C-alpha positions as CSV (number, residue, x, y, z in Angstrom):
1,M,-8.2,103.7,36.1
2,T,-11.6,105.3,35.4
3,I,-12.2,108.6,33.6
4,H,-15.5,110.4,34.3
5,T,-16.9,113.3,32.3
6,D,-20.1,115.4,32.6
7,S,-19.3,117.7,29.7
8,P,-20.7,117.4,26.3
9,A,-18.7,115.6,23.7
10,G,-15.6,117.5,22.6
11,D,-15.1,119.4,26.0
12,L,-11.8,117.8,27.0
13,S,-11.0,120.4,29.8
14,R,-13.5,118.8,32.1
15,L,-12.1,115.2,31.9
16,R,-10.6,113.8,35.2
17,I,-9.1,110.6,36.5
18,D,-10.9,108.6,39.2
19,R,-8.1,107.5,41.5
20,G,-10.4,105.3,43.7
21,A,-11.4,102.8,41.1
22,G,-10.7,99.0,41.7
23,P,-7.9,96.9,39.9
24,G,-10.4,95.0,37.6
25,R,-9.6,91.4,36.2
26,R,-5.9,91.7,35.5
27,W,-5.3,87.9,36.4
28,L,-7.5,86.6,33.6
29,P,-4.8,86.6,30.8
30,W,-2.3,84.9,33.0
31,A,-4.8,82.2,33.9
32,I,-5.4,81.5,30.2
33,V,-1.7,81.3,29.6
34,L,-1.3,78.9,32.5
35,V,-4.1,76.6,31.2
36,L,-2.7,76.5,27.7
37,A,0.7,75.7,29.1
38,A,-0.7,72.8,31.2
39,A,-2.6,71.5,28.2
40,G,0.5,71.6,26.1
41,A,2.6,69.8,28.7
42,A,-0.1,67.1,28.9
43,V,-0.4,66.6,25.2
44,Y,3.3,67.0,24.3
45,P,4.5,63.5,25.3
46,N,1.7,61.8,23.3
47,A,2.1,64.0,20.4
48,R,5.9,63.5,20.4
49,A,5.3,59.7,20.6
50,F,2.8,59.8,17.8
51,V,5.2,61.8,15.6
52,A,8.1,59.5,16.5
53,E,6.0,56.5,15.6
54,R,4.9,57.9,12.3
55,R,8.6,58.6,11.5
56,A,9.7,55.2,12.7
57,L,10.8,52.5,10.3
58,E,8.0,50.3,9.0
59,V,8.6,46.5,9.3
60,D,6.8,43.4,8.1
61,T,6.6,40.7,10.8
62,A,5.9,37.1,11.4
63,R,5.6,34.9,14.5
64,V,8.0,32.2,15.6
65,T,6.1,28.9,15.5
66,Q,6.5,25.4,17.0
67,V,5.9,22.2,15.1
68,V,4.6,19.3,17.2
69,A,4.2,15.9,15.6
70,T,0.6,14.7,15.3
71,P,-0.3,11.1,16.1
72,G,1.5,8.9,13.6
73,G,3.4,11.9,12.1
74,S,6.9,13.3,12.4
75,T,8.8,16.5,12.4
76,A,11.1,15.4,9.6
77,L,12.4,18.0,7.1
78,P,9.8,18.8,4.5
79,V,10.9,19.2,0.9
80,L,7.7,19.9,-1.0
81,V,4.0,20.1,-0.3
82,A,1.4,19.0,-2.8
83,S,-2.3,18.2,-2.6
84,G,-4.4,15.6,-4.4
85,Y,-6.9,12.8,-3.9
86,V,-6.9,9.4,-2.4
87,V,-7.3,6.6,-4.9
88,A,-7.1,2.8,-4.7
89,R,-4.0,1.3,-6.4
90,H,-6.2,-1.5,-7.7
91,S,-9.7,-0.6,-8.7
92,S,-11.9,-1.9,-11.5
93,D,-15.2,-1.1,-13.2
94,V,-16.7,-4.6,-13.2
95,G,-18.8,-5.1,-16.4
96,V,-20.7,-7.9,-18.1
97,K,-19.4,-10.2,-20.9
98,M,-22.8,-10.6,-22.6
99,G,-25.9,-8.4,-22.9
100,G,-29.1,-9.1,-21.2
101,R,-31.3,-8.3,-18.3
102,L,-30.0,-8.5,-14.7
103,A,-31.8,-11.3,-12.9
104,R,-29.9,-11.1,-9.6
105,I,-27.5,-8.7,-7.8
106,K,-25.6,-9.9,-4.8
107,F,-23.9,-6.7,-3.6
108,E,-24.4,-3.2,-2.3
109,E,-22.0,-0.3,-1.7
110,G,-19.5,-1.4,1.0
111,T,-19.9,-5.2,0.3
112,R,-16.6,-7.1,0.5
113,V,-16.1,-9.5,-2.3
114,R,-13.6,-12.3,-2.9
115,K,-11.8,-13.0,-6.1
116,G,-14.0,-15.2,-8.3
117,E,-17.2,-14.6,-6.3
118,V,-20.4,-14.2,-8.3
119,M,-21.6,-10.6,-7.9
120,A,-24.6,-10.6,-10.3
121,E,-26.4,-12.9,-12.8
122,I,-27.9,-12.2,-16.2
123,E,-31.1,-14.0,-17.3
124,H,-30.0,-17.0,-19.5
125,A,-33.1,-19.1,-20.0
126,D,-32.5,-19.0,-23.8
127,V,-28.9,-20.1,-23.3
128,D,-30.1,-23.0,-21.1
129,A,-32.3,-24.2,-23.9
130,Q,-29.3,-24.0,-26.3
131,L,-27.3,-26.1,-23.8
132,E,-30.0,-28.7,-23.6
133,A,-30.2,-28.9,-27.4
134,S,-26.4,-29.3,-27.7
135,Q,-26.4,-32.0,-25.1
136,R,-29.1,-33.9,-27.0
137,A,-27.1,-33.5,-30.2
138,V,-24.2,-35.2,-28.4
139,A,-26.5,-38.1,-27.4
140,E,-27.8,-38.4,-30.9
141,G,-24.3,-38.4,-32.3
142,D,-23.3,-41.2,-29.8
143,A,-26.2,-43.3,-31.2
144,Q,-25.3,-42.7,-34.8
145,L,-21.7,-43.5,-34.0
146,G,-22.7,-46.8,-32.5
147,Q,-24.7,-47.6,-35.7
148,A,-21.8,-46.6,-37.9
149,I,-19.3,-48.8,-35.9
150,A,-21.6,-51.8,-36.1
151,A,-22.0,-51.3,-39.9
152,R,-18.3,-50.9,-40.3
153,D,-17.5,-54.1,-38.3
154,E,-20.0,-56.0,-40.5
155,D,-18.5,-54.7,-43.7
156,L,-14.9,-55.5,-42.5
157,R,-16.0,-59.1,-41.6
158,N,-17.6,-59.5,-45.1
159,L,-14.4,-58.2,-46.6
160,D,-12.4,-60.8,-44.8
161,R,-14.7,-63.6,-46.1
162,Q,-14.5,-62.3,-49.6
163,R,-10.7,-62.3,-49.4
164,A,-10.7,-65.9,-48.1
165,L,-13.1,-67.0,-50.8
166,M,-10.9,-65.3,-53.4
167,K,-7.9,-67.3,-52.3
168,D,-9.9,-70.5,-52.8
169,G,-11.2,-69.2,-56.2
170,I,-14.8,-69.4,-55.1
171,T,-15.8,-65.7,-55.4
172,T,-15.3,-63.2,-58.1
173,T,-13.1,-60.1,-58.3
174,A,-16.2,-57.9,-58.5
175,A,-17.6,-59.2,-55.3
176,L,-14.2,-58.6,-53.5
177,T,-14.1,-55.1,-54.9
178,A,-17.6,-54.4,-53.7
179,A,-16.7,-55.7,-50.2
180,E,-13.7,-53.4,-50.0
181,S,-15.7,-50.4,-51.1
182,A,-18.4,-51.1,-48.5
183,A,-15.8,-51.4,-45.7
184,A,-14.1,-48.1,-46.7
185,V,-17.5,-46.3,-46.7
186,S,-18.4,-47.7,-43.3
187,T,-15.0,-46.6,-41.9
188,A,-15.6,-43.1,-43.2
189,R,-19.1,-43.0,-41.7
190,V,-17.6,-43.9,-38.3
191,K,-15.1,-41.0,-38.6
192,S,-17.9,-38.7,-39.6
193,A,-20.0,-39.7,-36.7
194,E,-17.0,-39.1,-34.3
195,A,-16.5,-35.7,-35.8
196,A,-20.2,-34.9,-35.4
197,I,-20.0,-35.9,-31.7
198,A,-16.9,-33.7,-31.2
199,S,-18.7,-30.8,-32.8
200,A,-21.7,-31.3,-30.6
201,R,-19.6,-31.5,-27.5
202,A,-17.8,-28.2,-28.6
203,R,-21.2,-26.6,-28.9
204,V,-22.0,-27.8,-25.4
205,R,-18.8,-26.2,-24.1
206,V,-19.6,-22.9,-25.9
207,T,-23.1,-22.9,-24.4
208,E,-21.7,-23.7,-21.0
209,E,-19.3,-20.8,-21.4
210,A,-22.1,-18.5,-22.4
211,I,-24.0,-19.5,-19.2
212,E,-20.8,-18.8,-17.2
213,N,-20.5,-15.4,-18.9
214,S,-23.9,-14.6,-17.6
215,N,-22.3,-14.5,-14.1
216,V,-20.4,-11.4,-13.2
217,R,-17.5,-12.3,-11.0
218,A,-15.1,-10.2,-8.9
219,P,-11.7,-9.9,-10.5
220,F,-9.9,-9.5,-7.1
221,D,-10.5,-9.2,-3.4
222,G,-12.0,-5.8,-2.6
223,V,-14.9,-3.6,-1.6
224,V,-17.7,-2.4,-3.7
225,I,-17.4,1.4,-3.7
226,K,-20.0,2.2,-6.3
227,K,-23.2,0.4,-7.5
228,R,-24.0,1.2,-11.1
229,A,-27.0,-1.0,-11.9
230,E,-30.2,-2.6,-10.4
231,V,-32.1,-5.8,-10.9
232,G,-34.2,-5.7,-14.1
233,E,-31.9,-3.3,-16.0
234,T,-30.7,-4.3,-19.4
235,V,-26.9,-4.2,-19.7
236,S,-24.4,-4.6,-22.5
237,P,-20.6,-4.9,-22.7
238,F,-20.7,-1.7,-24.8
239,G,-23.2,0.2,-22.7
240,V,-26.8,0.9,-23.4
241,Q,-28.8,4.1,-24.0
242,G,-28.9,6.2,-20.8
243,Q,-25.7,4.7,-19.4
244,A,-22.5,6.8,-19.5
245,S,-20.3,5.7,-22.3
246,R,-17.3,5.7,-19.9
247,E,-18.9,3.0,-17.8
248,G,-19.0,0.6,-20.8
249,G,-21.5,-1.8,-19.3
250,A,-20.1,-1.7,-15.8
251,I,-22.4,-2.6,-13.0
252,A,-20.1,-1.9,-10.1
253,T,-16.8,-0.4,-9.1
254,I,-14.6,-2.4,-6.7
255,A,-11.4,-1.3,-5.1
256,D,-8.7,-2.9,-2.9
257,L,-8.8,-0.7,0.2
258,A,-5.7,-2.4,1.6
259,E,-3.5,-0.5,-1.0
260,L,-4.5,3.1,-1.1
261,E,-2.4,6.0,-2.4
262,V,-2.6,9.7,-3.1
263,Q,-2.7,10.9,-6.7
264,T,-1.2,14.3,-6.9
265,E,0.4,16.7,-9.4
266,V,3.8,18.4,-9.0
267,S,5.1,21.4,-11.0
268,E,7.8,20.6,-13.5
269,N,10.1,23.0,-11.6
270,S,9.8,20.9,-8.5
271,V,10.1,17.4,-9.9
272,A,13.9,17.5,-9.4
273,K,13.4,17.6,-5.7
274,L,11.7,14.2,-5.6
275,A,13.2,10.8,-5.7
276,Q,11.9,7.2,-5.9
277,A,10.8,5.8,-2.5
278,M,11.1,9.2,-0.8
279,P,9.3,9.3,2.6
280,A,6.2,11.5,2.9
281,E,3.5,12.5,5.4
282,V,-0.1,12.3,4.3
283,K,-2.9,14.3,5.9
284,L,-6.6,14.1,5.0
285,Q,-8.6,17.3,4.8
286,A,-11.3,15.7,6.8
287,Y,-8.9,14.7,9.7
288,H,-6.3,17.4,10.1
289,D,-5.0,16.0,13.4
290,Q,-4.2,12.5,12.0
291,A,-1.0,12.0,9.9
292,Y,-0.3,8.9,7.9
293,K,3.1,7.6,6.7
294,G,3.6,7.6,3.0
295,R,6.2,6.7,0.4
296,L,6.6,8.0,-3.1
297,R,5.8,5.0,-5.3
298,Q,5.8,6.4,-8.8
299,I,6.8,9.5,-10.8
300,F,4.9,9.3,-14.1
301,P,7.3,9.1,-17.1
302,S,5.5,11.8,-19.0
303,A,4.4,15.4,-18.2
304,D,1.3,17.4,-19.1
305,R,2.7,20.2,-21.3
306,A,-0.5,22.2,-21.1
307,K,-0.4,22.4,-17.3
308,A,3.4,22.0,-16.9
309,I,2.8,19.3,-14.2
310,V,3.9,15.7,-13.6
311,E,1.6,13.2,-11.9
312,V,3.0,11.5,-8.8
313,R,1.6,8.6,-6.8
314,V,2.3,8.3,-3.0
315,S,1.5,5.0,-1.2
316,I,-0.2,5.3,2.2
317,L,1.7,2.8,4.4
318,N,-0.7,2.7,7.4
319,P,-4.3,3.4,6.2
320,D,-7.2,2.9,8.5
321,G,-11.0,3.1,8.3
322,H,-10.9,6.9,8.0
323,V,-9.0,6.8,4.6
324,K,-11.5,6.5,1.8
325,P,-11.1,6.8,-2.0
326,E,-11.7,10.3,-3.5
327,M,-10.9,12.1,-0.2
328,T,-8.8,15.3,-0.5
329,A,-5.4,14.9,0.9
330,S,-2.1,16.8,1.3
331,V,1.3,15.2,0.9
332,T,4.5,16.6,2.6
333,F,7.5,15.1,0.9
334,Q,10.4,14.7,3.4
335,E,14.2,14.5,3.1
336,P,15.2,10.8,2.8
337,G,16.6,9.4,6.1
338,T,14.9,12.0,8.3
339,E,11.6,10.3,9.1
340,R,13.4,8.7,12.0
341,R,15.4,10.8,14.4
342,P,17.6,9.2,17.1
343,G,16.6,9.8,20.6
344,R,18.8,9.8,23.7
345,D,18.9,6.0,23.7
346,G,20.1,6.0,20.1
347,A,16.9,4.5,18.8
348,G,14.5,6.1,16.4
349,T,11.7,8.2,17.6
350,E,9.2,5.7,16.2
351,S,10.3,3.1,18.8
352,G,10.3,5.5,21.7
353,S,8.6,8.7,22.6
354,S,7.2,11.2,20.2
355,P,9.6,13.5,18.3
356,A,10.7,16.7,20.1
357,P,8.9,19.8,19.0
358,V,10.7,22.0,16.4
359,V,10.8,25.8,16.5
360,L,10.6,27.4,13.1
361,M,10.6,30.9,11.7
362,P,10.8,32.4,8.2
363,K,14.2,32.4,6.6
364,R,13.6,36.1,5.6
365,A,13.9,37.1,9.2
366,V,17.6,36.1,9.4
367,T,20.4,38.4,8.6
368,E,24.2,37.9,8.9
369,E,26.3,40.3,11.0
370,N,30.0,39.7,11.4
371,G,29.5,36.0,10.6
372,Q,26.7,35.6,13.2
373,S,23.0,34.9,12.5
374,V,20.8,37.7,13.9
375,V,17.1,38.4,14.0
376,W,15.2,41.5,15.1
377,V,12.5,40.7,17.7
378,I,9.6,43.2,17.7
379,S,8.0,43.8,21.1
380,G,6.0,46.7,22.3
381,G,6.7,48.8,19.2
382,T,10.5,48.5,19.7
383,S,13.1,46.4,18.0
384,V,15.5,44.1,19.9
385,R,18.6,42.6,18.3
386,R,18.9,38.9,19.1
387,A,21.6,36.4,18.1
388,V,20.2,32.9,17.1
389,A,21.5,29.4,16.5
390,L,20.0,27.9,13.4
391,G,19.3,24.4,12.3
392,S,18.1,22.9,9.0
393,E,16.1,24.7,6.4
394,R,12.5,23.6,5.7
395,I,11.2,25.1,2.4
396,D,10.8,28.8,3.3
397,Q,11.3,28.2,7.0
398,I,14.4,27.5,9.1
399,E,14.8,25.6,12.3
400,V,15.9,27.6,15.4
401,K,17.9,25.9,18.1
402,S,18.2,28.9,20.4
403,G,17.7,32.7,20.6
404,V,13.9,33.0,20.2
405,V,10.9,31.2,21.6
406,P,7.6,30.3,20.0
407,G,5.1,33.1,19.9
408,E,7.7,35.9,19.6
409,T,7.4,38.3,16.6
410,V,10.3,38.9,14.3
411,A,10.9,41.4,11.5
412,L,11.0,40.1,7.9
413,N,13.6,41.4,5.6
414,P,14.9,43.8,8.3
415,P,15.4,47.3,6.8
416,A,18.6,49.2,7.2
417,G,18.6,51.6,10.1
418,L,17.1,49.3,12.8
419,T,18.6,49.9,16.1
420,D,18.5,47.9,19.4
421,G,15.7,49.4,21.3
422,G,14.6,51.7,18.5
423,I,11.0,52.5,17.7
424,V,9.4,50.6,14.8
425,R,6.0,50.5,13.2
426,V,4.4,47.2,12.1
427,K,3.2,47.3,8.6
428,G,-0.6,47.4,8.2
429,R,-1.2,48.9,11.7
């Protein structure tokens, strides 16, 4: 409707309505309403899902895993895990018995030595001279002994003549007494000469021992793992200036690599879980895929009260060339009697095929409902109730016989209010 006027402002009598005017844009408001309604319809499902997700229960999750035995390993029940270092059960810092300058070294790192084998020699020219002097003293003593024996024999024969003459009344008492005194002195000189020879021979043995002490011998069969000295260096049983006091004159460290073990520390609270000869699995940090069989050899009789730990030694039963002293290793202590699991033929897995894989999940995922073990599987943002059959516990994990498969996600400490098919929100997302 259009109103036209030609009159000045305020003259309302001349106003009129133009009945022939067009309808205008009456559809525009309806179009806007329709667009807003369509946009709302498109956004509403997503907005509703977003709001529902924000209002959904928040759960912490973990994945179901599968344990497969590595070469030489097993899937036996673990009791405790500890870390430590590989050490040789028999190792020694080989030192010298006498001070001097090293004249010869017969080893390098990695050299295999036999028990009693000479590894190094110290210069001993001065001791050789002492040995020669002692040997000459023995020869001189032998000569003096011969002279003393000859004089004694002559004095004894003279004594016999004087006694015979005394019986016939030909000699005097004074002559007989003099002959007896001479024979006694000669006998004493023989004994003195014999003692001098014994002393000289003892000095020879002392000198020979000193020469032997100039040789550094291996105390047992082993391998040189550290060389601590070079030819020409001056060494001493008590160490010399510039040498670490803990080495104490050592020129090498040897170890018996046939008997290796892991030196580890266990918390006082966990020592009660261990037992003598308990089986274990050892893994080196450098070779994660290789497992070695172990056995607990010793639990130390005393603890470290400052650290609240107890030292434990685990023997490696099947070491190979990869295992070296001072390597970092982890030890998984296992339940006694579980390192061998019977197969279908009744024999242990060690004599047949590899142990069957074991499916594990955290114990915190399991709840009890009406006497049945239940877990909540989280898939696609929804929770699904699943009954499971459980096996043995493994520290903070539990073995699953059926109900879930490796790779599935389960809720930890399921909150109250979870429903089968209900929407959940994973914590941290």
